[in-house]
Chimera marker file (.cmm) of the C-alpha trace (Angstrom):
<marker_set name="trace">
<marker id="1" x="303.680" y="53.209" z="42.474" r="1" g="1" b="0" radius="0.5"/>
<marker id="2" x="306.482" y="53.121" z="45.043" r="1" g="1" b="0" radius="0.5"/>
<marker id="3" x="309.015" y="53.880" z="42.282" r="1" g="1" b="0" radius="0.5"/>
<marker id="4" x="307.060" y="57.036" z="41.357" r="1" g="1" b="0" radius="0.5"/>
<marker id="5" x="306.914" y="58.153" z="45.002" r="1" g="1" b="0" radius="0.5"/>
<marker id="6" x="310.677" y="57.595" z="45.337" r="1" g="1" b="0" radius="0.5"/>
<marker id="7" x="311.358" y="59.604" z="42.154" r="1" g="1" b="0" radius="0.5"/>
<marker id="8" x="309.094" y="62.439" z="43.360" r="1" g="1" b="0" radius="0.5"/>
<marker id="9" x="310.845" y="62.439" z="46.759" r="1" g="1" b="0" radius="0.5"/>
<marker id="10" x="314.273" y="62.592" z="45.100" r="1" g="1" b="0" radius="0.5"/>
<marker id="11" x="313.168" y="65.443" z="42.820" r="1" g="1" b="0" radius="0.5"/>
<marker id="12" x="311.719" y="67.421" z="45.740" r="1" g="1" b="0" radius="0.5"/>
<marker id="13" x="314.868" y="66.824" z="47.798" r="1" g="1" b="0" radius="0.5"/>
<marker id="14" x="317.076" y="67.977" z="44.918" r="1" g="1" b="0" radius="0.5"/>
<marker id="15" x="314.967" y="71.137" z="44.450" r="1" g="1" b="0" radius="0.5"/>
<marker id="16" x="315.069" y="71.911" z="48.176" r="1" g="1" b="0" radius="0.5"/>
<marker id="17" x="318.842" y="71.423" z="48.214" r="1" g="1" b="0" radius="0.5"/>
<marker id="18" x="319.269" y="73.703" z="45.207" r="1" g="1" b="0" radius="0.5"/>
<marker id="19" x="317.092" y="76.361" z="46.885" r="1" g="1" b="0" radius="0.5"/>
<marker id="20" x="319.156" y="76.087" z="50.086" r="1" g="1" b="0" radius="0.5"/>
<marker id="21" x="322.402" y="76.515" z="48.153" r="1" g="1" b="0" radius="0.5"/>
<marker id="22" x="320.982" y="79.534" z="46.294" r="1" g="1" b="0" radius="0.5"/>
<marker id="23" x="319.913" y="81.028" z="49.624" r="1" g="1" b="0" radius="0.5"/>
<marker id="24" x="323.457" y="80.639" z="50.988" r="1" g="1" b="0" radius="0.5"/>
<marker id="25" x="325.208" y="82.245" z="48.010" r="1" g="1" b="0" radius="0.5"/>
<marker id="26" x="322.571" y="84.797" z="46.937" r="1" g="1" b="0" radius="0.5"/>
<marker id="27" x="321.194" y="82.973" z="43.902" r="1" g="1" b="0" radius="0.5"/>
<marker id="28" x="320.472" y="85.316" z="41.015" r="1" g="1" b="0" radius="0.5"/>
<marker id="29" x="319.778" y="88.311" z="43.273" r="1" g="1" b="0" radius="0.5"/>
<marker id="30" x="321.731" y="91.511" z="42.664" r="1" g="1" b="0" radius="0.5"/>
<marker id="31" x="322.369" y="94.850" z="44.338" r="1" g="1" b="0" radius="0.5"/>
<marker id="32" x="322.364" y="98.225" z="42.637" r="1" g="1" b="0" radius="0.5"/>
<marker id="33" x="322.981" y="101.848" z="43.535" r="1" g="1" b="0" radius="0.5"/>
<marker id="34" x="320.274" y="104.466" z="43.407" r="1" g="1" b="0" radius="0.5"/>
<marker id="35" x="320.983" y="108.198" z="43.324" r="1" g="1" b="0" radius="0.5"/>
<marker id="36" x="318.543" y="111.072" z="43.533" r="1" g="1" b="0" radius="0.5"/>
<marker id="37" x="319.382" y="114.066" z="41.351" r="1" g="1" b="0" radius="0.5"/>
<marker id="38" x="317.988" y="117.573" z="41.724" r="1" g="1" b="0" radius="0.5"/>
<marker id="39" x="318.108" y="120.890" z="39.918" r="1" g="1" b="0" radius="0.5"/>
<marker id="40" x="319.201" y="124.262" z="41.147" r="1" g="1" b="0" radius="0.5"/>
<marker id="41" x="322.589" y="125.922" z="40.807" r="1" g="1" b="0" radius="0.5"/>
<marker id="42" x="324.804" y="123.240" z="39.272" r="1" g="1" b="0" radius="0.5"/>
<marker id="43" x="322.511" y="120.375" z="40.233" r="1" g="1" b="0" radius="0.5"/>
<marker id="44" x="322.989" y="118.075" z="43.209" r="1" g="1" b="0" radius="0.5"/>
<marker id="45" x="323.246" y="114.356" z="43.787" r="1" g="1" b="0" radius="0.5"/>
<marker id="46" x="322.099" y="112.630" z="46.935" r="1" g="1" b="0" radius="0.5"/>
<marker id="47" x="324.165" y="110.115" z="48.804" r="1" g="1" b="0" radius="0.5"/>
<marker id="48" x="323.931" y="106.712" z="47.100" r="1" g="1" b="0" radius="0.5"/>
<marker id="49" x="321.562" y="104.058" z="48.392" r="1" g="1" b="0" radius="0.5"/>
<marker id="50" x="322.344" y="100.403" z="47.755" r="1" g="1" b="0" radius="0.5"/>
<marker id="51" x="319.326" y="98.161" z="47.202" r="1" g="1" b="0" radius="0.5"/>
<marker id="52" x="319.062" y="94.350" z="47.137" r="1" g="1" b="0" radius="0.5"/>
<marker id="53" x="316.776" y="92.942" z="44.446" r="1" g="1" b="0" radius="0.5"/>
<marker id="54" x="315.797" y="89.311" z="43.893" r="1" g="1" b="0" radius="0.5"/>
<marker id="55" x="314.553" y="86.242" z="45.721" r="1" g="1" b="0" radius="0.5"/>
<marker id="56" x="317.575" y="85.645" z="47.977" r="1" g="1" b="0" radius="0.5"/>
<marker id="57" x="319.571" y="87.789" z="50.412" r="1" g="1" b="0" radius="0.5"/>
<marker id="58" x="323.094" y="88.745" z="49.383" r="1" g="1" b="0" radius="0.5"/>
<marker id="59" x="326.248" y="88.282" z="51.417" r="1" g="1" b="0" radius="0.5"/>
<marker id="60" x="329.655" y="89.947" z="51.584" r="1" g="1" b="0" radius="0.5"/>
<marker id="61" x="328.517" y="92.868" z="49.424" r="1" g="1" b="0" radius="0.5"/>
<marker id="62" x="331.084" y="95.550" z="48.552" r="1" g="1" b="0" radius="0.5"/>
<marker id="63" x="330.522" y="98.526" z="46.268" r="1" g="1" b="0" radius="0.5"/>
<marker id="64" x="332.593" y="101.141" z="44.477" r="1" g="1" b="0" radius="0.5"/>
<marker id="65" x="331.153" y="104.190" z="42.652" r="1" g="1" b="0" radius="0.5"/>
<marker id="66" x="333.337" y="106.260" z="40.337" r="1" g="1" b="0" radius="0.5"/>
<marker id="67" x="333.256" y="108.795" z="37.540" r="1" g="1" b="0" radius="0.5"/>
<marker id="68" x="334.917" y="107.276" z="34.434" r="1" g="1" b="0" radius="0.5"/>
<marker id="69" x="336.041" y="110.793" z="33.415" r="1" g="1" b="0" radius="0.5"/>
<marker id="70" x="338.342" y="110.813" z="36.461" r="1" g="1" b="0" radius="0.5"/>
<marker id="71" x="340.193" y="107.833" z="35.001" r="1" g="1" b="0" radius="0.5"/>
<marker id="72" x="340.414" y="109.028" z="31.381" r="1" g="1" b="0" radius="0.5"/>
<marker id="73" x="344.055" y="109.969" z="31.972" r="1" g="1" b="0" radius="0.5"/>
<marker id="74" x="345.905" y="108.202" z="34.773" r="1" g="1" b="0" radius="0.5"/>
<marker id="75" x="349.425" y="109.342" z="35.537" r="1" g="1" b="0" radius="0.5"/>
<marker id="76" x="352.114" y="106.649" z="35.488" r="1" g="1" b="0" radius="0.5"/>
<marker id="77" x="353.292" y="105.630" z="38.935" r="1" g="1" b="0" radius="0.5"/>
<marker id="78" x="349.957" y="106.399" z="40.589" r="1" g="1" b="0" radius="0.5"/>
<marker id="79" x="349.756" y="104.433" z="43.831" r="1" g="1" b="0" radius="0.5"/>
<marker id="80" x="346.749" y="102.235" z="44.594" r="1" g="1" b="0" radius="0.5"/>
<marker id="81" x="345.804" y="104.637" z="47.403" r="1" g="1" b="0" radius="0.5"/>
<marker id="82" x="345.891" y="107.597" z="44.988" r="1" g="1" b="0" radius="0.5"/>
<marker id="83" x="343.937" y="105.577" z="42.416" r="1" g="1" b="0" radius="0.5"/>
<marker id="84" x="341.190" y="104.650" z="44.909" r="1" g="1" b="0" radius="0.5"/>
<marker id="85" x="341.055" y="108.218" z="46.260" r="1" g="1" b="0" radius="0.5"/>
<marker id="86" x="339.439" y="109.140" z="42.939" r="1" g="1" b="0" radius="0.5"/>
<marker id="87" x="336.365" y="107.064" z="43.866" r="1" g="1" b="0" radius="0.5"/>
<marker id="88" x="333.155" y="108.902" z="44.679" r="1" g="1" b="0" radius="0.5"/>
<marker id="89" x="332.247" y="106.229" z="47.172" r="1" g="1" b="0" radius="0.5"/>
<marker id="90" x="333.574" y="102.828" z="48.213" r="1" g="1" b="0" radius="0.5"/>
<marker id="91" x="332.610" y="100.550" z="51.096" r="1" g="1" b="0" radius="0.5"/>
<marker id="92" x="332.160" y="97.056" z="52.436" r="1" g="1" b="0" radius="0.5"/>
<marker id="93" x="328.382" y="96.820" z="52.814" r="1" g="1" b="0" radius="0.5"/>
<marker id="94" x="328.165" y="93.350" z="54.336" r="1" g="1" b="0" radius="0.5"/>
<marker id="95" x="324.935" y="91.366" z="54.111" r="1" g="1" b="0" radius="0.5"/>
<marker id="96" x="321.766" y="92.673" z="52.443" r="1" g="1" b="0" radius="0.5"/>
<marker id="97" x="318.255" y="91.326" z="52.853" r="1" g="1" b="0" radius="0.5"/>
<marker id="98" x="315.863" y="91.247" z="49.912" r="1" g="1" b="0" radius="0.5"/>
<marker id="99" x="314.290" y="94.669" z="49.447" r="1" g="1" b="0" radius="0.5"/>
<marker id="100" x="316.663" y="96.203" z="51.982" r="1" g="1" b="0" radius="0.5"/>
<marker id="101" x="318.140" y="99.618" z="51.184" r="1" g="1" b="0" radius="0.5"/>
<marker id="102" x="321.081" y="101.360" z="52.903" r="1" g="1" b="0" radius="0.5"/>
<marker id="103" x="322.322" y="104.909" z="52.275" r="1" g="1" b="0" radius="0.5"/>
<marker id="104" x="326.040" y="105.757" z="52.318" r="1" g="1" b="0" radius="0.5"/>
<marker id="105" x="327.788" y="109.142" z="52.167" r="1" g="1" b="0" radius="0.5"/>
<marker id="106" x="329.633" y="110.225" z="49.036" r="1" g="1" b="0" radius="0.5"/>
<marker id="107" x="333.376" y="110.672" z="49.545" r="1" g="1" b="0" radius="0.5"/>
<marker id="108" x="333.527" y="113.434" z="46.918" r="1" g="1" b="0" radius="0.5"/>
<marker id="109" x="330.947" y="115.728" z="45.360" r="1" g="1" b="0" radius="0.5"/>
<marker id="110" x="329.969" y="115.356" z="41.710" r="1" g="1" b="0" radius="0.5"/>
<marker id="111" x="330.066" y="118.509" z="39.557" r="1" g="1" b="0" radius="0.5"/>
<marker id="112" x="327.042" y="118.805" z="37.281" r="1" g="1" b="0" radius="0.5"/>
<marker id="113" x="327.397" y="122.562" z="36.766" r="1" g="1" b="0" radius="0.5"/>
<marker id="114" x="328.760" y="122.581" z="33.202" r="1" g="1" b="0" radius="0.5"/>
<marker id="115" x="327.240" y="119.387" z="31.804" r="1" g="1" b="0" radius="0.5"/>
<marker id="116" x="323.854" y="118.195" z="30.576" r="1" g="1" b="0" radius="0.5"/>
<marker id="117" x="324.731" y="114.525" z="30.934" r="1" g="1" b="0" radius="0.5"/>
<marker id="118" x="326.908" y="112.488" z="33.272" r="1" g="1" b="0" radius="0.5"/>
<marker id="119" x="327.775" y="108.792" z="33.303" r="1" g="1" b="0" radius="0.5"/>
<marker id="120" x="328.822" y="107.153" z="36.575" r="1" g="1" b="0" radius="0.5"/>
<marker id="121" x="329.837" y="103.550" z="37.082" r="1" g="1" b="0" radius="0.5"/>
<marker id="122" x="329.554" y="101.186" z="40.007" r="1" g="1" b="0" radius="0.5"/>
<marker id="123" x="331.231" y="97.873" z="40.666" r="1" g="1" b="0" radius="0.5"/>
<marker id="124" x="329.438" y="95.592" z="43.092" r="1" g="1" b="0" radius="0.5"/>
<marker id="125" x="330.820" y="92.310" z="44.361" r="1" g="1" b="0" radius="0.5"/>
<marker id="126" x="329.080" y="89.712" z="46.508" r="1" g="1" b="0" radius="0.5"/>
<marker id="127" x="329.268" y="86.031" z="47.329" r="1" g="1" b="0" radius="0.5"/>
<marker id="128" x="327.215" y="85.238" z="44.206" r="1" g="1" b="0" radius="0.5"/>
<marker id="129" x="329.405" y="87.172" z="41.799" r="1" g="1" b="0" radius="0.5"/>
<marker id="130" x="330.407" y="90.519" z="40.398" r="1" g="1" b="0" radius="0.5"/>
<marker id="131" x="328.070" y="93.128" z="38.909" r="1" g="1" b="0" radius="0.5"/>
<marker id="132" x="328.718" y="96.356" z="37.039" r="1" g="1" b="0" radius="0.5"/>
<marker id="133" x="326.255" y="99.217" z="36.852" r="1" g="1" b="0" radius="0.5"/>
<marker id="134" x="326.010" y="102.193" z="34.524" r="1" g="1" b="0" radius="0.5"/>
<marker id="135" x="324.212" y="105.234" z="35.881" r="1" g="1" b="0" radius="0.5"/>
<marker id="136" x="323.224" y="107.832" z="33.291" r="1" g="1" b="0" radius="0.5"/>
<marker id="137" x="322.157" y="111.265" z="34.534" r="1" g="1" b="0" radius="0.5"/>
<marker id="138" x="320.623" y="113.496" z="31.874" r="1" g="1" b="0" radius="0.5"/>
<marker id="139" x="319.357" y="117.067" z="32.154" r="1" g="1" b="0" radius="0.5"/>
<marker id="140" x="316.100" y="117.584" z="30.275" r="1" g="1" b="0" radius="0.5"/>
<marker id="141" x="314.876" y="121.163" z="30.539" r="1" g="1" b="0" radius="0.5"/>
<marker id="142" x="315.404" y="122.111" z="34.181" r="1" g="1" b="0" radius="0.5"/>
<marker id="143" x="315.144" y="118.534" z="35.478" r="1" g="1" b="0" radius="0.5"/>
<marker id="144" x="317.739" y="115.817" z="35.920" r="1" g="1" b="0" radius="0.5"/>
<marker id="145" x="316.587" y="112.314" z="34.982" r="1" g="1" b="0" radius="0.5"/>
<marker id="146" x="318.176" y="108.937" z="35.775" r="1" g="1" b="0" radius="0.5"/>
<marker id="147" x="318.637" y="105.593" z="34.078" r="1" g="1" b="0" radius="0.5"/>
<marker id="148" x="320.512" y="102.523" z="35.287" r="1" g="1" b="0" radius="0.5"/>
<marker id="149" x="321.543" y="99.248" z="33.742" r="1" g="1" b="0" radius="0.5"/>
<marker id="150" x="323.205" y="96.325" z="35.455" r="1" g="1" b="0" radius="0.5"/>
<marker id="151" x="325.440" y="93.664" z="33.957" r="1" g="1" b="0" radius="0.5"/>
<marker id="152" x="326.552" y="90.324" z="35.378" r="1" g="1" b="0" radius="0.5"/>
<marker id="153" x="330.334" y="90.294" z="35.677" r="1" g="1" b="0" radius="0.5"/>
<marker id="154" x="332.349" y="92.082" z="33.018" r="1" g="1" b="0" radius="0.5"/>
<marker id="155" x="330.069" y="90.812" z="30.270" r="1" g="1" b="0" radius="0.5"/>
<marker id="156" x="327.468" y="92.516" z="28.135" r="1" g="1" b="0" radius="0.5"/>
<marker id="157" x="324.791" y="90.302" z="29.751" r="1" g="1" b="0" radius="0.5"/>
<marker id="158" x="322.381" y="92.972" z="30.949" r="1" g="1" b="0" radius="0.5"/>
<marker id="159" x="320.236" y="91.685" z="33.822" r="1" g="1" b="0" radius="0.5"/>
<marker id="160" x="318.308" y="94.830" z="34.756" r="1" g="1" b="0" radius="0.5"/>
<marker id="161" x="317.417" y="98.236" z="33.353" r="1" g="1" b="0" radius="0.5"/>
<marker id="162" x="315.396" y="101.062" z="34.852" r="1" g="1" b="0" radius="0.5"/>
<marker id="163" x="314.809" y="104.715" z="33.930" r="1" g="1" b="0" radius="0.5"/>
<marker id="164" x="312.692" y="107.614" z="35.117" r="1" g="1" b="0" radius="0.5"/>
<marker id="165" x="309.416" y="107.627" z="33.199" r="1" g="1" b="0" radius="0.5"/>
<marker id="166" x="310.297" y="110.870" z="31.362" r="1" g="1" b="0" radius="0.5"/>
<marker id="167" x="313.805" y="109.726" z="30.397" r="1" g="1" b="0" radius="0.5"/>
<marker id="168" x="314.496" y="110.204" z="26.636" r="1" g="1" b="0" radius="0.5"/>
<marker id="169" x="313.956" y="107.051" z="24.598" r="1" g="1" b="0" radius="0.5"/>
<marker id="170" x="314.201" y="106.042" z="20.973" r="1" g="1" b="0" radius="0.5"/>
<marker id="171" x="311.233" y="105.243" z="18.706" r="1" g="1" b="0" radius="0.5"/>
<marker id="172" x="311.106" y="101.710" z="20.159" r="1" g="1" b="0" radius="0.5"/>
<marker id="173" x="310.924" y="102.970" z="23.756" r="1" g="1" b="0" radius="0.5"/>
<marker id="174" x="314.518" y="102.012" z="24.546" r="1" g="1" b="0" radius="0.5"/>
<marker id="175" x="316.689" y="104.199" z="26.786" r="1" g="1" b="0" radius="0.5"/>
<marker id="176" x="319.251" y="106.194" z="24.824" r="1" g="1" b="0" radius="0.5"/>
<marker id="177" x="322.544" y="105.187" z="26.472" r="1" g="1" b="0" radius="0.5"/>
<marker id="178" x="325.732" y="107.161" z="25.993" r="1" g="1" b="0" radius="0.5"/>
<marker id="179" x="328.015" y="104.276" z="24.949" r="1" g="1" b="0" radius="0.5"/>
<link id1="1" id2="2" r="1" g="1" b="0" radius="0.2"/>
<link id1="2" id2="3" r="1" g="1" b="0" radius="0.2"/>
<link id1="3" id2="4" r="1" g="1" b="0" radius="0.2"/>
<link id1="4" id2="5" r="1" g="1" b="0" radius="0.2"/>
<link id1="5" id2="6" r="1" g="1" b="0" radius="0.2"/>
<link id1="6" id2="7" r="1" g="1" b="0" radius="0.2"/>
<link id1="7" id2="8" r="1" g="1" b="0" radius="0.2"/>
<link id1="8" id2="9" r="1" g="1" b="0" radius="0.2"/>
<link id1="9" id2="10" r="1" g="1" b="0" radius="0.2"/>
<link id1="10" id2="11" r="1" g="1" b="0" radius="0.2"/>
<link id1="11" id2="12" r="1" g="1" b="0" radius="0.2"/>
<link id1="12" id2="13" r="1" g="1" b="0" radius="0.2"/>
<link id1="13" id2="14" r="1" g="1" b="0" radius="0.2"/>
<link id1="14" id2="15" r="1" g="1" b="0" radius="0.2"/>
<link id1="15" id2="16" r="1" g="1" b="0" radius="0.2"/>
<link id1="16" id2="17" r="1" g="1" b="0" radius="0.2"/>
<link id1="17" id2="18" r="1" g="1" b="0" radius="0.2"/>
<link id1="18" id2="19" r="1" g="1" b="0" radius="0.2"/>
<link id1="19" id2="20" r="1" g="1" b="0" radius="0.2"/>
<link id1="20" id2="21" r="1" g="1" b="0" radius="0.2"/>
<link id1="21" id2="22" r="1" g="1" b="0" radius="0.2"/>
<link id1="22" id2="23" r="1" g="1" b="0" radius="0.2"/>
<link id1="23" id2="24" r="1" g="1" b="0" radius="0.2"/>
<link id1="24" id2="25" r="1" g="1" b="0" radius="0.2"/>
<link id1="25" id2="26" r="1" g="1" b="0" radius="0.2"/>
<link id1="26" id2="27" r="1" g="1" b="0" radius="0.2"/>
<link id1="27" id2="28" r="1" g="1" b="0" radius="0.2"/>
<link id1="28" id2="29" r="1" g="1" b="0" radius="0.2"/>
<link id1="29" id2="30" r="1" g="1" b="0" radius="0.2"/>
<link id1="30" id2="31" r="1" g="1" b="0" radius="0.2"/>
<link id1="31" id2="32" r="1" g="1" b="0" radius="0.2"/>
<link id1="32" id2="33" r="1" g="1" b="0" radius="0.2"/>
<link id1="33" id2="34" r="1" g="1" b="0" radius="0.2"/>
<link id1="34" id2="35" r="1" g="1" b="0" radius="0.2"/>
<link id1="35" id2="36" r="1" g="1" b="0" radius="0.2"/>
<link id1="36" id2="37" r="1" g="1" b="0" radius="0.2"/>
<link id1="37" id2="38" r="1" g="1" b="0" radius="0.2"/>
<link id1="38" id2="39" r="1" g="1" b="0" radius="0.2"/>
<link id1="39" id2="40" r="1" g="1" b="0" radius="0.2"/>
<link id1="40" id2="41" r="1" g="1" b="0" radius="0.2"/>
<link id1="41" id2="42" r="1" g="1" b="0" radius="0.2"/>
<link id1="42" id2="43" r="1" g="1" b="0" radius="0.2"/>
<link id1="43" id2="44" r="1" g="1" b="0" radius="0.2"/>
<link id1="44" id2="45" r="1" g="1" b="0" radius="0.2"/>
<link id1="45" id2="46" r="1" g="1" b="0" radius="0.2"/>
<link id1="46" id2="47" r="1" g="1" b="0" radius="0.2"/>
<link id1="47" id2="48" r="1" g="1" b="0" radius="0.2"/>
<link id1="48" id2="49" r="1" g="1" b="0" radius="0.2"/>
<link id1="49" id2="50" r="1" g="1" b="0" radius="0.2"/>
<link id1="50" id2="51" r="1" g="1" b="0" radius="0.2"/>
<link id1="51" id2="52" r="1" g="1" b="0" radius="0.2"/>
<link id1="52" id2="53" r="1" g="1" b="0" radius="0.2"/>
<link id1="53" id2="54" r="1" g="1" b="0" radius="0.2"/>
<link id1="54" id2="55" r="1" g="1" b="0" radius="0.2"/>
<link id1="55" id2="56" r="1" g="1" b="0" radius="0.2"/>
<link id1="56" id2="57" r="1" g="1" b="0" radius="0.2"/>
<link id1="57" id2="58" r="1" g="1" b="0" radius="0.2"/>
<link id1="58" id2="59" r="1" g="1" b="0" radius="0.2"/>
<link id1="59" id2="60" r="1" g="1" b="0" radius="0.2"/>
<link id1="60" id2="61" r="1" g="1" b="0" radius="0.2"/>
<link id1="61" id2="62" r="1" g="1" b="0" radius="0.2"/>
<link id1="62" id2="63" r="1" g="1" b="0" radius="0.2"/>
<link id1="63" id2="64" r="1" g="1" b="0" radius="0.2"/>
<link id1="64" id2="65" r="1" g="1" b="0" radius="0.2"/>
<link id1="65" id2="66" r="1" g="1" b="0" radius="0.2"/>
<link id1="66" id2="67" r="1" g="1" b="0" radius="0.2"/>
<link id1="67" id2="68" r="1" g="1" b="0" radius="0.2"/>
<link id1="68" id2="69" r="1" g="1" b="0" radius="0.2"/>
<link id1="69" id2="70" r="1" g="1" b="0" radius="0.2"/>
<link id1="70" id2="71" r="1" g="1" b="0" radius="0.2"/>
<link id1="71" id2="72" r="1" g="1" b="0" radius="0.2"/>
<link id1="72" id2="73" r="1" g="1" b="0" radius="0.2"/>
<link id1="73" id2="74" r="1" g="1" b="0" radius="0.2"/>
<link id1="74" id2="75" r="1" g="1" b="0" radius="0.2"/>
<link id1="75" id2="76" r="1" g="1" b="0" radius="0.2"/>
<link id1="76" id2="77" r="1" g="1" b="0" radius="0.2"/>
<link id1="77" id2="78" r="1" g="1" b="0" radius="0.2"/>
<link id1="78" id2="79" r="1" g="1" b="0" radius="0.2"/>
<link id1="79" id2="80" r="1" g="1" b="0" radius="0.2"/>
<link id1="80" id2="81" r="1" g="1" b="0" radius="0.2"/>
<link id1="81" id2="82" r="1" g="1" b="0" radius="0.2"/>
<link id1="82" id2="83" r="1" g="1" b="0" radius="0.2"/>
<link id1="83" id2="84" r="1" g="1" b="0" radius="0.2"/>
<link id1="84" id2="85" r="1" g="1" b="0" radius="0.2"/>
<link id1="85" id2="86" r="1" g="1" b="0" radius="0.2"/>
<link id1="86" id2="87" r="1" g="1" b="0" radius="0.2"/>
<link id1="87" id2="88" r="1" g="1" b="0" radius="0.2"/>
<link id1="88" id2="89" r="1" g="1" b="0" radius="0.2"/>
<link id1="89" id2="90" r="1" g="1" b="0" radius="0.2"/>
<link id1="90" id2="91" r="1" g="1" b="0" radius="0.2"/>
<link id1="91" id2="92" r="1" g="1" b="0" radius="0.2"/>
<link id1="92" id2="93" r="1" g="1" b="0" radius="0.2"/>
<link id1="93" id2="94" r="1" g="1" b="0" radius="0.2"/>
<link id1="94" id2="95" r="1" g="1" b="0" radius="0.2"/>
<link id1="95" id2="96" r="1" g="1" b="0" radius="0.2"/>
<link id1="96" id2="97" r="1" g="1" b="0" radius="0.2"/>
<link id1="97" id2="98" r="1" g="1" b="0" radius="0.2"/>
<link id1="98" id2="99" r="1" g="1" b="0" radius="0.2"/>
<link id1="99" id2="100" r="1" g="1" b="0" radius="0.2"/>
<link id1="100" id2="101" r="1" g="1" b="0" radius="0.2"/>
<link id1="101" id2="102" r="1" g="1" b="0" radius="0.2"/>
<link id1="102" id2="103" r="1" g="1" b="0" radius="0.2"/>
<link id1="103" id2="104" r="1" g="1" b="0" radius="0.2"/>
<link id1="104" id2="105" r="1" g="1" b="0" radius="0.2"/>
<link id1="105" id2="106" r="1" g="1" b="0" radius="0.2"/>
<link id1="106" id2="107" r="1" g="1" b="0" radius="0.2"/>
<link id1="107" id2="108" r="1" g="1" b="0" radius="0.2"/>
<link id1="108" id2="109" r="1" g="1" b="0" radius="0.2"/>
<link id1="109" id2="110" r="1" g="1" b="0" radius="0.2"/>
<link id1="110" id2="111" r="1" g="1" b="0" radius="0.2"/>
<link id1="111" id2="112" r="1" g="1" b="0" radius="0.2"/>
<link id1="112" id2="113" r="1" g="1" b="0" radius="0.2"/>
<link id1="113" id2="114" r="1" g="1" b="0" radius="0.2"/>
<link id1="114" id2="115" r="1" g="1" b="0" radius="0.2"/>
<link id1="115" id2="116" r="1" g="1" b="0" radius="0.2"/>
<link id1="116" id2="117" r="1" g="1" b="0" radius="0.2"/>
<link id1="117" id2="118" r="1" g="1" b="0" radius="0.2"/>
<link id1="118" id2="119" r="1" g="1" b="0" radius="0.2"/>
<link id1="119" id2="120" r="1" g="1" b="0" radius="0.2"/>
<link id1="120" id2="121" r="1" g="1" b="0" radius="0.2"/>
<link id1="121" id2="122" r="1" g="1" b="0" radius="0.2"/>
<link id1="122" id2="123" r="1" g="1" b="0" radius="0.2"/>
<link id1="123" id2="124" r="1" g="1" b="0" radius="0.2"/>
<link id1="124" id2="125" r="1" g="1" b="0" radius="0.2"/>
<link id1="125" id2="126" r="1" g="1" b="0" radius="0.2"/>
<link id1="126" id2="127" r="1" g="1" b="0" radius="0.2"/>
<link id1="127" id2="128" r="1" g="1" b="0" radius="0.2"/>
<link id1="128" id2="129" r="1" g="1" b="0" radius="0.2"/>
<link id1="129" id2="130" r="1" g="1" b="0" radius="0.2"/>
<link id1="130" id2="131" r="1" g="1" b="0" radius="0.2"/>
<link id1="131" id2="132" r="1" g="1" b="0" radius="0.2"/>
<link id1="132" id2="133" r="1" g="1" b="0" radius="0.2"/>
<link id1="133" id2="134" r="1" g="1" b="0" radius="0.2"/>
<link id1="134" id2="135" r="1" g="1" b="0" radius="0.2"/>
<link id1="135" id2="136" r="1" g="1" b="0" radius="0.2"/>
<link id1="136" id2="137" r="1" g="1" b="0" radius="0.2"/>
<link id1="137" id2="138" r="1" g="1" b="0" radius="0.2"/>
<link id1="138" id2="139" r="1" g="1" b="0" radius="0.2"/>
<link id1="139" id2="140" r="1" g="1" b="0" radius="0.2"/>
<link id1="140" id2="141" r="1" g="1" b="0" radius="0.2"/>
<link id1="141" id2="142" r="1" g="1" b="0" radius="0.2"/>
<link id1="142" id2="143" r="1" g="1" b="0" radius="0.2"/>
<link id1="143" id2="144" r="1" g="1" b="0" radius="0.2"/>
<link id1="144" id2="145" r="1" g="1" b="0" radius="0.2"/>
<link id1="145" id2="146" r="1" g="1" b="0" radius="0.2"/>
<link id1="146" id2="147" r="1" g="1" b="0" radius="0.2"/>
<link id1="147" id2="148" r="1" g="1" b="0" radius="0.2"/>
<link id1="148" id2="149" r="1" g="1" b="0" radius="0.2"/>
<link id1="149" id2="150" r="1" g="1" b="0" radius="0.2"/>
<link id1="150" id2="151" r="1" g="1" b="0" radius="0.2"/>
<link id1="151" id2="152" r="1" g="1" b="0" radius="0.2"/>
<link id1="152" id2="153" r="1" g="1" b="0" radius="0.2"/>
<link id1="153" id2="154" r="1" g="1" b="0" radius="0.2"/>
<link id1="154" id2="155" r="1" g="1" b="0" radius="0.2"/>
<link id1="155" id2="156" r="1" g="1" b="0" radius="0.2"/>
<link id1="156" id2="157" r="1" g="1" b="0" radius="0.2"/>
<link id1="157" id2="158" r="1" g="1" b="0" radius="0.2"/>
<link id1="158" id2="159" r="1" g="1" b="0" radius="0.2"/>
<link id1="159" id2="160" r="1" g="1" b="0" radius="0.2"/>
<link id1="160" id2="161" r="1" g="1" b="0" radius="0.2"/>
<link id1="161" id2="162" r="1" g="1" b="0" radius="0.2"/>
<link id1="162" id2="163" r="1" g="1" b="0" radius="0.2"/>
<link id1="163" id2="164" r="1" g="1" b="0" radius="0.2"/>
<link id1="164" id2="165" r="1" g="1" b="0" radius="0.2"/>
<link id1="165" id2="166" r="1" g="1" b="0" radius="0.2"/>
<link id1="166" id2="167" r="1" g="1" b="0" radius="0.2"/>
<link id1="167" id2="168" r="1" g="1" b="0" radius="0.2"/>
<link id1="168" id2="169" r="1" g="1" b="0" radius="0.2"/>
<link id1="169" id2="170" r="1" g="1" b="0" radius="0.2"/>
<link id1="170" id2="171" r="1" g="1" b="0" radius="0.2"/>
<link id1="171" id2="172" r="1" g="1" b="0" radius="0.2"/>
<link id1="172" id2="173" r="1" g="1" b="0" radius="0.2"/>
<link id1="173" id2="174" r="1" g="1" b="0" radius="0.2"/>
<link id1="174" id2="175" r="1" g="1" b="0" radius="0.2"/>
<link id1="175" id2="176" r="1" g="1" b="0" radius="0.2"/>
<link id1="176" id2="177" r="1" g="1" b="0" radius="0.2"/>
<link id1="177" id2="178" r="1" g="1" b="0" radius="0.2"/>
<link id1="178" id2="179" r="1" g="1" b="0" radius="0.2"/>
</marker_set>
């Protein structure tokens, strides 16, 4: 009987230690950017809001939002400062509590005037790793709709997907991504 109690104690201690470690590094929590998009002349995009999702708070969060079209052709000899000036938004966020959301101002405006679809990308780093996010904005009729998907690191391991309810989907209900 005492052996069973000792084994149970060791298991509980190990689980508590693992939970403490996950709490310190952020566990499997992740942050993502949310944008509001509206209609009107050329459309508009709100300032991005970063949101923490998961069981554990996240620490040392930094985020970068950019338009991949701005990097389709990069001139040789472009300095790092000139390269980063192309970002729509970039900041050191710091620590984020679970469910916490913080808005940040865009550095540059996004032109939606002549397009019906726009893909933006975000890179988010934190103590628990690196995350990449695709943001797909799609004009349907007079309304702009949003979809996001988040990947762990630079992999194709998708950890989260969300889309407006009316966002176009295939016959299986999957979001139609512009890959």
